[in-house]
C-alpha positions as CSV (number, residue, x, y, z in Angstrom):
1,M,72.6,-10.6,-22.4
2,K,76.0,-10.3,-23.9
3,T,75.8,-13.9,-25.2
4,K,72.3,-13.2,-26.8
5,F,73.6,-10.0,-28.4
6,F,76.6,-12.0,-29.8
7,V,74.4,-14.7,-31.3
8,W,72.1,-12.2,-32.9
9,S,75.1,-10.3,-34.3
10,V,76.4,-13.5,-35.9
11,V,72.9,-14.3,-37.4
12,L,72.6,-10.7,-38.8
13,A,76.1,-10.9,-40.3
14,L,75.2,-14.2,-42.0
15,V,72.0,-12.8,-43.4
16,M,74.0,-9.8,-44.8
17,L,76.6,-12.1,-46.3
18,F,74.2,-14.6,-47.8
19,P,71.0,-12.6,-48.7
20,V,69.6,-15.5,-50.8
21,W,70.0,-18.1,-48.0
22,G,66.9,-20.2,-48.0
23,S,65.7,-18.8,-51.3
24,A,68.0,-20.2,-53.9
25,K,67.4,-19.5,-57.5
26,T,65.3,-21.9,-59.6
27,E,67.8,-23.5,-62.0
28,I,66.9,-24.7,-65.5
29,Q,69.0,-26.4,-68.1
30,W,69.1,-25.5,-71.7
31,W,70.8,-28.0,-74.0
32,H,72.0,-26.5,-77.3
33,A,74.2,-27.2,-80.3
34,M,75.9,-23.8,-80.9
35,T,79.7,-23.6,-81.1
36,G,82.4,-21.0,-81.7
37,F,81.1,-17.5,-82.3
38,L,77.4,-18.6,-82.1
39,G,78.1,-20.5,-78.9
40,E,79.5,-17.4,-77.4
41,R,76.4,-15.5,-78.3
42,V,74.2,-18.2,-76.7
43,N,76.2,-17.8,-73.5
44,E,75.9,-14.0,-73.7
45,I,72.1,-13.9,-74.1
46,T,71.8,-16.4,-71.2
47,Q,74.0,-14.3,-69.0
48,K,71.8,-11.3,-69.9
49,F,68.7,-13.0,-68.7
50,N,70.4,-14.3,-65.5
51,A,71.5,-10.7,-64.7
52,S,68.1,-9.3,-65.4
53,Q,66.4,-10.9,-62.4
54,A,67.2,-12.7,-59.2
55,E,64.7,-15.6,-59.2
56,Y,66.0,-17.9,-62.0
57,E,69.3,-19.2,-63.3
58,V,69.6,-20.7,-66.8
59,K,72.5,-23.0,-67.5
60,A,73.3,-23.2,-71.2
61,I,75.0,-26.5,-71.9
62,H,76.5,-27.5,-75.3
63,K,75.6,-31.1,-76.2
64,G,77.4,-31.5,-79.5
65,T,76.0,-31.2,-83.1
66,Y,72.4,-30.7,-83.9
67,T,71.9,-34.4,-84.4
68,E,73.8,-35.3,-81.2
69,T,71.8,-32.7,-79.2
70,L,68.5,-34.1,-80.5
71,T,69.5,-37.7,-79.8
72,A,70.8,-36.8,-76.3
73,G,67.5,-34.9,-75.5
74,I,65.3,-37.8,-76.5
75,A,67.5,-40.3,-74.6
76,A,67.4,-38.1,-71.5
77,Y,63.6,-37.9,-71.7
78,R,63.3,-41.7,-71.9
79,S,65.6,-42.0,-68.8
80,K,63.4,-39.5,-67.0
81,N,66.1,-36.9,-66.8
82,P,65.5,-34.4,-69.6
83,P,66.7,-30.8,-69.9
84,H,64.1,-28.2,-69.5
85,I,64.8,-26.7,-72.9
86,L,66.2,-28.5,-75.9
87,Q,67.4,-26.7,-79.1
88,V,66.3,-28.8,-82.1
89,F,67.1,-28.1,-85.7
90,E,64.2,-27.9,-88.2
91,V,65.0,-31.5,-89.3
92,G,63.8,-32.8,-86.0
93,T,60.5,-31.0,-86.0
94,Q,58.3,-34.0,-86.9
95,T,60.2,-36.2,-84.5
96,M,59.5,-33.8,-81.6
97,L,55.9,-33.3,-82.5
98,S,55.4,-37.1,-82.5
99,S,57.6,-37.9,-79.5
100,G,55.1,-37.2,-76.7
101,A,58.1,-35.6,-74.9
102,I,57.2,-32.0,-75.3
103,Y,55.2,-29.3,-73.5
104,P,53.9,-27.1,-76.3
105,V,55.1,-23.6,-75.9
106,Y,51.7,-22.0,-76.6
107,Q,50.3,-24.1,-73.8
108,L,53.2,-23.4,-71.4
109,M,52.7,-19.6,-71.8
110,A,48.9,-19.9,-71.3
111,D,49.4,-22.0,-68.2
112,Q,51.9,-19.5,-66.7
113,G,49.7,-16.5,-67.5
114,I,52.2,-14.9,-69.8
115,K,50.7,-13.2,-72.8
116,I,52.6,-13.5,-76.0
117,D,51.4,-11.9,-79.3
118,W,51.9,-15.0,-81.4
119,A,50.7,-13.0,-84.5
120,D,53.8,-10.9,-84.1
121,F,56.0,-13.8,-85.3
122,I,56.7,-13.7,-89.0
123,S,54.4,-16.1,-90.8
124,V,57.0,-18.3,-92.5
125,V,58.6,-19.2,-89.1
126,K,55.3,-19.5,-87.2
127,S,53.6,-21.7,-89.7
128,Y,56.5,-24.2,-89.9
129,Y,56.6,-24.8,-86.2
130,S,52.8,-24.8,-85.6
131,K,50.3,-27.5,-85.4
132,D,46.5,-26.8,-85.7
133,G,47.4,-23.1,-85.7
134,N,49.3,-23.2,-82.4
135,L,53.1,-22.7,-82.0
136,Y,54.7,-25.8,-80.4
137,S,58.3,-24.6,-80.1
138,M,59.8,-21.2,-79.5
139,P,61.5,-19.7,-82.6
140,F,65.1,-18.9,-81.8
141,N,67.7,-19.1,-84.6
142,S,65.8,-19.2,-87.8
143,S,67.7,-19.2,-91.0
144,T,67.4,-20.0,-94.7
145,A,69.9,-20.7,-97.4
146,I,71.4,-17.8,-99.5
147,L,74.2,-17.3,-102.0
148,Y,77.6,-15.9,-101.0
149,Y,80.2,-14.7,-103.4
150,N,83.8,-13.6,-102.9
151,K,84.1,-10.1,-104.4
152,S,87.9,-10.2,-104.1
153,I,88.1,-13.3,-106.2
154,F,85.6,-11.8,-108.7
155,Q,87.7,-8.7,-109.1
156,K,90.9,-10.8,-109.5
157,A,89.1,-12.9,-112.2
158,G,87.9,-9.8,-114.1
159,L,84.2,-10.4,-113.0
160,D,81.9,-7.6,-111.8
161,P,82.3,-7.7,-107.9
162,N,78.9,-6.0,-107.5
163,K,77.0,-8.5,-109.6
164,P,76.2,-11.8,-107.9
165,P,75.0,-14.7,-110.1
166,T,71.2,-15.1,-110.1
167,T,70.9,-18.3,-112.2
168,F,72.8,-21.5,-112.5
169,D,73.8,-20.6,-116.0
170,E,75.5,-17.5,-114.5
171,I,77.1,-19.6,-111.8
172,E,78.6,-21.9,-114.4
173,K,80.1,-19.0,-116.4
174,M,81.4,-17.1,-113.4
175,A,82.7,-20.1,-111.5
176,K,84.5,-21.3,-114.7
177,T,86.1,-17.9,-115.2
178,A,87.2,-17.7,-111.6
179,V,88.9,-21.1,-111.8
180,S,90.4,-20.7,-115.3
181,S,91.8,-17.3,-114.5
182,G,93.7,-18.7,-111.6
183,A,91.9,-16.5,-109.1
184,T,90.8,-19.6,-107.1
185,K,90.7,-23.4,-107.3
186,I,87.0,-23.6,-106.0
187,G,84.5,-22.0,-108.3
188,F,81.3,-23.1,-106.6
189,T,80.7,-25.1,-103.4
190,T,77.9,-25.8,-100.9
191,A,77.4,-26.4,-97.2
192,W,74.7,-28.7,-95.9
193,P,74.3,-30.3,-99.3
194,S,70.9,-32.0,-98.8
195,W,69.4,-28.8,-97.3
196,T,70.8,-26.4,-99.9
197,L,70.9,-28.5,-103.0
198,V,67.9,-30.8,-102.6
199,E,65.4,-29.5,-99.9
200,N,65.8,-25.8,-100.7
201,M,66.2,-26.2,-104.4
202,H,63.0,-28.2,-104.7
203,A,61.1,-25.6,-102.7
204,W,62.7,-22.7,-104.5
205,H,61.5,-24.2,-107.8
206,D,58.1,-25.2,-106.4
207,Q,58.8,-28.9,-106.8
208,P,57.5,-31.5,-104.2
209,F,60.0,-33.1,-101.9
210,A,57.6,-35.7,-100.5
211,D,53.9,-36.7,-100.5
212,Q,51.3,-35.4,-98.1
213,E,52.4,-31.8,-98.9
214,N,56.0,-32.5,-97.7
215,G,54.5,-34.0,-94.5
216,F,52.3,-31.0,-93.5
217,A,49.1,-32.8,-94.5
218,G,50.0,-36.1,-92.7
219,L,52.8,-38.5,-92.2
220,A,54.7,-38.7,-95.5
221,T,55.7,-42.2,-96.9
222,Q,57.1,-41.3,-100.3
223,L,59.9,-39.0,-101.4
224,K,59.4,-37.2,-104.7
225,I,62.9,-35.9,-105.4
226,N,63.7,-38.2,-108.4
227,G,61.5,-36.3,-110.9
228,S,62.7,-34.3,-113.9
229,F,63.9,-31.4,-111.8
230,G,66.0,-33.5,-109.5
231,V,67.6,-35.5,-112.4
232,K,68.4,-32.4,-114.4
233,F,69.9,-30.7,-111.4
234,W,72.1,-33.6,-110.3
235,E,73.3,-34.2,-113.9
236,L,74.4,-30.5,-113.8
237,L,76.3,-30.9,-110.5
238,A,78.0,-34.1,-111.7
239,R,79.2,-32.4,-114.9
240,W,80.4,-29.4,-113.0
241,Q,82.3,-31.6,-110.5
242,K,84.0,-33.3,-113.4
243,E,84.8,-30.0,-115.1
244,G,86.2,-28.4,-111.9
245,I,83.4,-25.9,-111.7
246,Y,81.7,-27.4,-108.6
247,T,83.6,-28.7,-105.6
248,Y,81.7,-31.0,-103.2
249,S,83.1,-30.0,-99.8
250,G,81.4,-32.6,-97.6
251,R,78.4,-33.0,-95.4
252,G,77.0,-30.6,-92.8
253,S,78.8,-27.4,-92.2
254,K,82.1,-28.5,-93.9
255,G,81.2,-26.5,-97.0
256,D,81.2,-23.3,-94.8
257,Q,85.0,-23.4,-94.5
258,P,85.9,-22.7,-98.1
259,I,83.5,-19.7,-98.0
260,I,84.8,-18.4,-94.6
261,N,88.4,-18.9,-95.6
262,G,88.0,-17.0,-98.8
263,E,88.8,-20.0,-101.0
264,A,85.4,-20.3,-102.9
265,A,84.3,-17.8,-105.5
266,I,80.6,-18.7,-105.0
267,G,78.8,-20.8,-102.3
268,L,75.4,-21.7,-100.9
269,A,75.1,-21.7,-97.2
270,S,73.0,-20.7,-94.2
271,T,72.3,-17.1,-93.3
272,A,74.1,-17.9,-90.0
273,L,77.4,-17.4,-91.9
274,V,76.7,-13.6,-92.2
275,G,77.7,-13.0,-88.6
276,T,80.8,-15.1,-88.9
277,L,82.0,-13.5,-92.1
278,T,81.2,-10.0,-90.8
279,K,83.5,-10.6,-87.9
280,T,86.3,-12.7,-89.4
281,A,86.5,-12.2,-93.2
282,K,89.7,-10.6,-94.5
283,F,88.3,-10.2,-98.0
284,E,85.4,-8.4,-99.7
285,W,82.3,-10.5,-100.0
286,G,78.6,-10.2,-100.9
287,T,75.3,-12.1,-100.8
288,G,72.4,-12.8,-103.1
289,F,69.2,-14.8,-103.5
290,L,69.4,-18.5,-104.3
291,P,70.1,-19.1,-108.0
292,R,67.4,-20.4,-110.3
293,L,67.3,-23.2,-112.9
294,A,65.5,-22.2,-116.1
295,G,62.2,-23.8,-117.0
296,F,60.7,-24.2,-113.5
297,P,58.2,-22.1,-111.5
298,Q,59.1,-19.8,-108.6
299,G,58.6,-21.1,-105.1
300,N,60.3,-20.1,-101.9
301,S,63.3,-20.9,-99.8
302,I,62.6,-22.8,-96.6
303,I,63.3,-22.3,-92.9
304,G,66.4,-23.7,-91.4
305,G,68.1,-23.2,-88.0
306,A,66.4,-24.3,-84.9
307,T,63.8,-23.7,-82.2
308,L,63.6,-24.3,-78.5
309,W,61.4,-27.1,-77.3
310,V,60.2,-27.4,-73.7
311,M,60.5,-30.9,-72.3
312,K,58.0,-32.7,-70.1
313,G,58.9,-34.1,-66.7
314,H,59.7,-31.1,-64.5
315,K,58.3,-29.3,-61.5
316,P,55.7,-26.5,-61.9
317,E,58.0,-23.8,-60.4
318,E,60.6,-24.8,-62.9
319,Y,58.2,-24.2,-65.8
320,K,57.6,-20.7,-64.5
321,A,61.3,-20.1,-65.0
322,V,61.3,-21.6,-68.4
323,A,58.3,-19.4,-69.4
324,K,60.1,-16.3,-68.1
325,F,63.2,-17.1,-70.1
326,L,61.4,-17.7,-73.3
327,E,59.4,-14.5,-72.8
328,F,62.8,-12.7,-72.4
329,L,64.1,-14.3,-75.6
330,G,61.0,-13.1,-77.5
331,K,61.3,-9.5,-76.5
332,T,61.9,-7.0,-79.3
333,E,65.2,-5.8,-78.0
334,Q,66.6,-9.3,-77.6
335,Q,65.4,-10.4,-81.1
336,A,66.9,-7.3,-82.7
337,W,70.2,-7.9,-80.9
338,W,70.3,-11.6,-81.7
339,H,69.6,-10.9,-85.4
340,S,72.1,-8.1,-85.6
341,I,75.0,-10.0,-84.1
342,T,74.4,-13.4,-85.7
343,G,72.7,-12.9,-89.0
344,Y,69.7,-15.1,-88.2
345,L,66.3,-13.9,-89.3
346,P,64.5,-11.3,-87.2
347,I,61.6,-13.6,-86.2
348,S,59.0,-11.0,-85.0
349,Q,57.4,-8.1,-86.8
350,S,58.1,-5.8,-83.9
351,A,61.9,-6.6,-84.1
352,L,61.8,-6.0,-87.8
353,K,60.1,-2.7,-87.5
354,A,62.5,-1.6,-84.8
355,L,65.4,-2.4,-87.1
356,Q,63.8,-0.7,-90.1
357,A,63.3,2.4,-88.0
358,T,67.1,2.8,-88.0
359,D,69.7,2.6,-90.8
360,H,70.5,-1.0,-89.7
361,F,69.8,-2.7,-93.0
362,K,71.4,0.1,-95.0
363,K,74.6,-0.4,-93.1
364,N,74.2,-4.2,-93.1
365,P,72.7,-5.2,-96.5
366,H,73.7,-8.8,-96.1
367,L,71.4,-9.1,-93.1
368,W,68.5,-8.1,-95.3
369,T,69.2,-10.6,-98.1
370,A,67.6,-13.7,-96.4
371,F,64.6,-11.8,-95.1
372,A,63.9,-10.2,-98.5
373,Q,64.3,-13.6,-100.2
374,I,62.0,-15.6,-98.0
375,T,59.3,-13.0,-97.9
376,S,59.3,-12.3,-101.6
377,G,59.0,-16.0,-102.7
378,K,55.8,-17.9,-103.4
379,T,54.7,-20.2,-100.6
380,T,52.9,-23.3,-101.8
381,A,52.3,-26.8,-100.7
382,S,55.7,-27.7,-102.2
383,S,57.6,-24.7,-100.9
384,Q,56.2,-24.3,-97.4
385,G,59.0,-26.4,-95.9
386,I,59.6,-30.1,-95.2
387,R,58.3,-31.9,-92.1
388,L,59.3,-35.5,-92.2
389,G,60.0,-38.2,-89.6
390,N,63.6,-39.6,-89.7
391,L,64.7,-36.6,-91.7
392,V,68.2,-36.9,-90.3
393,A,68.6,-40.4,-91.7
394,I,66.9,-39.3,-95.0
395,R,69.5,-36.5,-95.3
396,D,72.3,-39.0,-94.9
397,A,70.8,-41.2,-97.6
398,I,70.5,-38.3,-100.0
399,E,74.0,-37.0,-99.4
400,E,75.5,-40.5,-99.7
401,E,73.9,-40.9,-103.1
402,L,74.8,-37.3,-104.1
403,E,78.4,-38.3,-103.4
404,N,78.1,-41.3,-105.6
405,V,76.7,-39.1,-108.4
406,V,79.3,-36.3,-108.3
407,S,82.1,-38.8,-108.0
408,G,80.9,-40.6,-111.1
409,K,80.0,-43.9,-109.4
410,K,76.3,-43.6,-110.4
411,M,74.3,-41.7,-113.0
412,A,72.0,-39.0,-111.6
413,K,68.7,-40.9,-112.1
414,Q,70.1,-44.1,-110.4
415,G,71.5,-42.1,-107.5
416,L,68.2,-40.3,-107.0
417,D,66.1,-43.5,-107.3
418,D,68.4,-45.2,-104.7
419,A,68.1,-42.2,-102.4
420,V,64.3,-42.3,-102.7
421,K,64.2,-46.1,-102.0
422,K,66.3,-45.7,-98.9
423,G,64.4,-42.6,-97.8
424,N,61.0,-44.3,-98.2
425,E,62.1,-47.1,-95.9
426,F,62.9,-44.5,-93.2
427,L,59.6,-42.8,-93.7
428,K,57.7,-46.1,-93.4
429,E,59.6,-47.0,-90.2
430,F,58.6,-43.7,-88.7
431,A,55.0,-44.0,-89.8
432,V,54.7,-47.5,-88.2
433,L,56.3,-46.2,-85.0
434,Y,54.1,-43.1,-84.6
435,K,50.7,-43.9,-86.2
């Protein structure tokens, strides 16, 4: 009897020490591309979910840049070892839709019996990531391009620190004054040059970027960026670079640094910079709508950032965990927190209303800029966004030719024609592969 009592005592002690013995959490992997401040916030929201329940464990894994993360995710799917969730920037939307590798989020939620009010998502975000009226990926960090200006530099240069430029004519005057006064060496710069200067500028001025309504009406095969608008705009940039008004700061996010470091008087960059500047800036700064070029109609800025795609190839019980995590991310309180801390757009009407019910936007006017801009523009076939295959390669081709133009190696028309020629080849390759 003493022996039996001892054995049961040991068993009871083990059960008390290891309460989840035999019922381990279902683990899912989320591959993402966020680093620094934003990467920390990804880890934070993941930890919030993991602490909110005892059944599932999400592992957030950084896989490099947006391009590297997309490439790694597709390669992992082909080798039959994909992550459960893959963060993909908007450039990869058509690639994901055509890949055959995804489990549409609207279908996932329906299969798991989780009700989501899809109509609650703001229309500009929902429409971009939808097909046949159904949402295929989960909106997460949605952004658009806006204008930033350094109030401290403006004040030093004798410019009104409460008046951001609204046109490219004003940018020219203000940037020239900032540089000539000695207040700074960088009058105007840009991050993500293809996105801010070509994709967004064409949409903002209601100019087509590609045929087939920028890829929304079918697979596009022709770029349209070498028209009168594109030529006029690139000629302007080339002249400004030569005169020291514009500084080309490089591809991708390299142009963020002169803005973050307080070196640029004016810059165009993602709304994601709001969170970083709010936390780190040692100078006064402001935001404004994208500037306009005279003589062209009003369009809209376009969605940037990324969404979360669910990958095929996993067990049913793991998809339950994925659905629960996405449901958590979509909750009003999480959306409001994510927007408030990062500067990304509030992607649901309920989150927006919750924020408006407080003095949030009064205290944080920079967080309102992007939302006000993208909801006040005119959405047309040319300004609804850009959904092209091989868009990563097309961006590289555009930026290569933009570099040739601003450095004086090519005239604007030649550079644009060459970018279109290269881009069309990439479009045709994609169309052949996925028709």
